C-alpha positions in Angstrom: 136.4 71.4 187.9 133.7 69.2 189.4 132.7 65.7 188.5 129.9 67.4 186.6 132.5 67.9 183.8 134.5 64.7 183.5 136.0 62.9 180.5 137.9 59.6 180.7 140.5 58.8 178.0 141.9 55.3 177.3 144.6 54.7 174.7 145.7 51.4 173.2 148.9 51.7 171.2 150.1 49.2 168.5 153.3 48.8 166.5 152.8 48.5 162.7 155.6 46.4 161.3 154.2 46.7 157.7 154.4 50.5 157.9 157.9 50.5 159.5 161.3 50.6 157.9 163.9 50.2 160.7 166.8 50.5 158.3 165.6 54.0 157.4 164.8 54.8 161.0 161.0 54.8 160.4 158.7 53.1 162.9 154.9 53.2 162.4 152.4 53.1 165.2 148.7 53.2 165.5 146.7 54.1 168.6 143.1 53.6 169.4 141.6 56.2 171.6 138.3 55.7 173.6 136.9 59.0 175.0 134.0 58.6 177.5 132.0 61.3 179.1 131.8 60.2 182.7 130.4 63.6 183.8 126.8 64.8 184.1 126.7 67.3 181.2 127.0 66.8 177.4 130.4 68.0 176.1 131.8 68.5 172.6 135.4 67.8 171.7 136.7 70.9 170.0 140.4 70.4 169.5 143.4 68.2 170.3 146.9 68.8 171.6 149.6 66.1 171.4 153.2 65.9 172.5 155.0 63.1 170.7 158.5 62.2 172.0 161.0 59.7 170.5 163.7 57.9 172.4 166.3 60.6 171.3 164.3 63.3 173.0 162.9 64.8 169.9 159.5 66.3 170.7 156.8 67.0 168.1 153.8 69.1 169.1 150.5 68.6 167.2 147.5 70.8 167.6 144.3 70.8 165.6 140.5 70.9 165.5 138.7 67.7 166.3 139.9 64.2 165.9 139.9 62.3 162.6 137.9 65.2 161.0 135.2 65.1 163.7 134.1 67.1 166.7 132.0 64.5 168.6 129.3 65.6 171.0 129.3 63.2 174.0 126.2 62.9 176.2 126.8 61.6 179.7 127.8 58.0 179.5 128.6 58.1 175.8 131.9 57.1 174.2 133.7 58.0 171.0 136.4 55.7 169.6 138.9 56.4 166.8 142.2 55.1 165.5 145.0 57.3 164.3 148.8 56.9 163.9 152.2 58.4 163.9 155.8 57.6 162.9 158.9 57.9 165.0 162.5 57.9 164.0 163.3 55.6 167.0 161.7 52.2 167.8 160.2 53.6 171.0 158.7 56.8 172.3 155.8 58.3 174.3 152.7 60.3 173.6 150.5 62.4 175.9 148.3 65.4 175.5 144.8 66.8 176.0 141.5 67.4 174.4 139.7 70.7 174.7 136.0 70.4 175.4 133.0 72.8 175.6 129.9 71.7 177.5 126.3 72.2 176.7 126.1 74.8 179.5 129.1 76.8 178.3 131.9 75.4 180.5 135.3 75.0 178.9 137.9 72.5 180.0 140.8 70.3 179.0 140.7 66.5 179.4 144.1 65.0 179.9 145.4 62.2 177.7 147.6 60.1 179.9 151.1 59.3 178.9 151.5 56.1 176.9 154.4 54.2 175.5 155.0 53.5 171.8 157.3 50.5 171.4 158.3 48.3 168.5 158.0 44.8 169.6 160.0 41.8 168.5 157.0 39.6 167.9 153.5 40.3 166.6 151.8 39.2 169.8 153.9 41.1 172.4 151.4 43.2 174.4 151.8 47.0 174.3 152.6 48.8 177.6 150.2 51.5 178.8 151.3 53.7 181.7 148.6 54.7 184.2 
């Protein structure tokens, strides 16, 4: 795949104490995703594929059309941002995956979503860790 077709994905995870119940092994997380078309051709996000792992090794696979009910068309230089969430049975875990795109000129490709860490913090101002 050439730089003609290039998507950059940045994720910012956040722990949600108000949506978590540690005594019941429920930990809520939000993540804000920014998807930027850094290539030279317009591309439409068609579907998503996530692998969500908790600290016990349980893996949940999520596949579906679009993101938050949308299939955004990104022109070169344009970004799309959305926030979604998940729940884990452990206070930490990881997520990674890919978005499937189709370009204006008919090319199809997957844009990787880099691995990031979901971690319940002790305090509300502890920064989240992002692995690059």
